[in-house]
N, C-alpha and C positions, 0 to 999 in steps of 0.2 A: 479500278484496282487501288489507286493511291488514296487511302483515307487517313494518311498520316497527319499528325497535327502540326508538323514543323513549319510548313509553308502557309498555314492558316493565319488569318489576321488575329490581332490581340496579343496576349502574353500568357505565360505559364503561371498558374497559381497552385501552391502546395496545399493538399488537403487530406484529411483522414475520414474515411467513410464508415467506420465501425468502431464504436466505443460506448461505454455505459456509465450511468450515474447512480446516485442513491434512489432514483425513481425505479430502478430494478435491482440488480445485484452489484452495482459499482459502489465504491467507497467514498467518492467525492460528489458534491452537489453539482447540478448542471452548471451553475455559475463558476465553480472551481474548475470543472473540466474545461470549459471554454477559455478561462483565463490561463490555464496551464498550456494549452495548445497555442494560444495567441503569443504568450511569452516565449514559446519555443520556436517562433518564426513561422508558424502555419498561417495560411490565409483563410482557411475555412475548415470546418468539421461538420459531420453529421452525427448527432448524438442518437444512437440507435438502441434505446432501452428495450429489454425483452417484452414483447407485446403478448403478455400472458395474464390470465385471470388472477393469478396470485399477486400480481402487481397492479391490478385494476386496469389492465390494458393501457399502459402509458404511451402516449405519443408526445414526447417531451417538447415543450414549446420553448425554443431557444431564441426567439426573435428579439427579445429584450437585450440579448448579449451581442447583437450585431453592432459593429462600429465601421468607420470608414476603411480600416485596414484589415478587417476580419468579419466574416459572415458565417452563416450556418444554413445547412439544408435540413429540413425536418425529416425525420426518418424513424425506423424501428427495425428490430430483428423479429421477424414473424415466425410463429410456430404453429404447427398442426400436424395431424396424421403421423405415420411412422415410415421410416426408410426400410429398405430391404433387410437390414440387419437389426431392426427394432428400435432405432433412435428416433426421437422426435425431430421433425424437420426444422432446419434453421434457414430462413430465407431473408436476405438483406434487402431492404427497400429504402432508398434515399430519394427524398422529394415527395413524400406523402402529404396529403391534406390533413389538417387537424381533426376532421370529422371522419377519418377512415374507420369503417365499422369493425368492431371486435370479431374475432373468429368464433366459430362454434365447434363443438366436438365432432360434428359430422362433416366439417369442411375439408375437402381434399387439398393436398399441397398444390396441385395444379390449378385448382380453382382460386386458392389464396394468391398464388403468384399472378394469375390472370387479373384478379381484382386490383392488385398493386400496380400492374402495368396499365390497366385501364384508368387508374387514378393519376397517371402521369409519372410514376416513379421509375427510377433506374433500379432494376431488380437483378440481384446476383445470387448465385448458389454460395452460401457461406461455408468456409473451411471444409471442403469435401474430404480431404485426406484425414483430418482430425477425426471425423465420424465414419471413415471408411465407406463413403458413398460409392455406389457402383454405376456402371453405364446405364443399367436399367433404371436406377433412381433418377439420374439426371434426365434421361429421355422421358420418363414418366412425368416430370415436372412441366414439360411443354415449353413454350416460348418464354425465355428470360433474356436479359441483356448480356450477362457476364458470369464468369466463374471466378471466385476469389482464389487466387493462386498463391497468395502468401498471407498467413495469419500469425501475428506476433504472439498471441496468447499460447498458441499450440507449440511454440518453441519450447516452453517449459511444462505445458500441460501433458504432452505425450510425445514430444519430438516429431510431430507431424505437421510442421508449419507449411511445407511446400506442397502445393496441389497441382503442379504442372503436369504430372503424369496423366491424371484423369482428364485434364484439359486437352493435352495433346492427343489422347485417345479419341476424345469427342471431336476435335478438329480434324483428325485423320479420317473420321467417319463422315466428314462433310458438314458438320454443324458449325455455324458461324457465330461463335460467341466472341465478345471482348473479354478482357481479364482485368483483375484489380488486386493490388496489395493493400493490406490494412494492418493495424496493430491490435484491434479488438480490446483496447485498454479498459481495465476494470479497477486499477489502483491497488491490487492485492500485492502485498509485500513479497510473497514467494514467487511472483511472476515478473520477470523483467520485460514487460510488454509495451511500455510507453515509447512511442516514436520508433517502432520496429519496422513499419511498412506504411507507405503512403502513395498517393497519386499526384502527378503534376498535370493539371487540366489547362488546356489552351482555350481561352475565351476572350471576348472583347472587354468584359468588365467583371468586377468582383461582385456580382449579384447572384442570388440563388438561381434565378431563371437562366442566366447566361452559363453558369457552371453546370446546371442540370442538362442544358442543351449540349454542352461539350461532352459530358459523360454519355448521354444517349447517342451522340454521333460518333463516339469512339475517339475523340480528339484529345487524347491524354496518353501518358505512359505511367508505369508503376516503378517503385524503387524502394530499396532498403538503404540506400546511400548515394551511389553515383547519379550523375545527371546525363541525359542524352540530349544533345544539342541539335542534331539533324540526322535523318536517315533518308537516303535516296536509293531506290531500287530500280534497276533495269533488268526485268526478268530474262533469264538465260544469258545475261552478260555480266553484270557486276552490281555490287552494292557499295555505297559510300556512307560511312558513319562518322560522325563527330561527337565527342563526349568529354566529360571530365576525365582526369587521369585514371586509366584502368590497365590491367595486365592481360585481359582476355576480352575479345569481341567475337561472339559466336552468332551464327545464323543457323537456325535449326528448322526442320520441316517434318514431313510425314515419315514415320518410322525412324530410322537412324540417319536420315539425310541431314548433312551438316557441312558448313564451311566456316573458317575461322581465321583470326589474326591474333598472334601472340607477341608480347613485348613487355617492357616495363614503362609505365607512365604513358601509355598510348593515349593520344588525343584525337586521333583519326585513323581510319583504315579504308583501303579500297580492296574489296574481296571479290574474287572471281566466282561467278555463278554459272559458268558455262556447263558445269556438270551437276548442277543443283536441280534435281528432278522431284518436284513436290508441288501440289496445288496451292500451298501456303508456306509462309515462313514467319519466323519471329526473331527479333534481335535481342540478345542478352549481352550486357557488358558487366564484367566482374572486376572489382578493384583488388588491390594488394591485401586487403583485409577480409576478402571473401564476400563483401557486400555486392549486391547486384541491382541492376535496373533492367526492365523488360519493356519492349514495345508491345503493343497489341498485335494479335495475329494479322498478317498482311497477306491478302489473297492475291495470287499472281495471275488471275484470269482477267 
């Protein structure tokens, strides 16, 4: 049950899994993007340019920008096929090899996602609320690692940044995804997308291999601001949470199932779970500014 990262060895590293450069539709070069995040205190990013024929299927090589205190995962935002409502699929893949083969017009989204998984990538459904993806869409995609539950670009693109609803529906159906927050940075002046969402990955070292292993294992949490320091769950009994100062700590599950602690500047809480009836839960902490951090789904069996 307990696949939480907090008692794992290593330390937490802050990273962004979704952003773009001049190799697709971003306004900054790969070097500028990497420098921007490094100077902002990030430990790693994955530069995920749009893997499309119009950009010559870029898989941006950022290895030259790795330093002792900053590294990169090679990745791309993959596209093919159409969703139920007619949009081209957006599939996020972090940890791809440089020789990942281009897509063809006939390739299905499920086949493309499977190819990325087979290549060793951490694969997630990109911004489902932004594109109004349905349950049928996500089920048709087949096996993937995660659902992107927060996307910074969508804050200003169409006010659909938060995708927890469809994630909770899929979790309630019994699908076991992890989740991730990203900013999807493009550098466009009319979008305040830089550093809007990120992940904290627990791993032994700041290497692409160790970080990718942490992602694939679910040893991370997501945030738009607060930090989570520890979560301990005793199913049917209690939950203990420690975090940076927040005003709300919520534990939510299937349907409307929830338990919570309220206060000002909360650093920890013990929450009664004796009436919490759900096969899974997730922890959300929300600070005085409305910024949040989320655990991955925690299965209680």
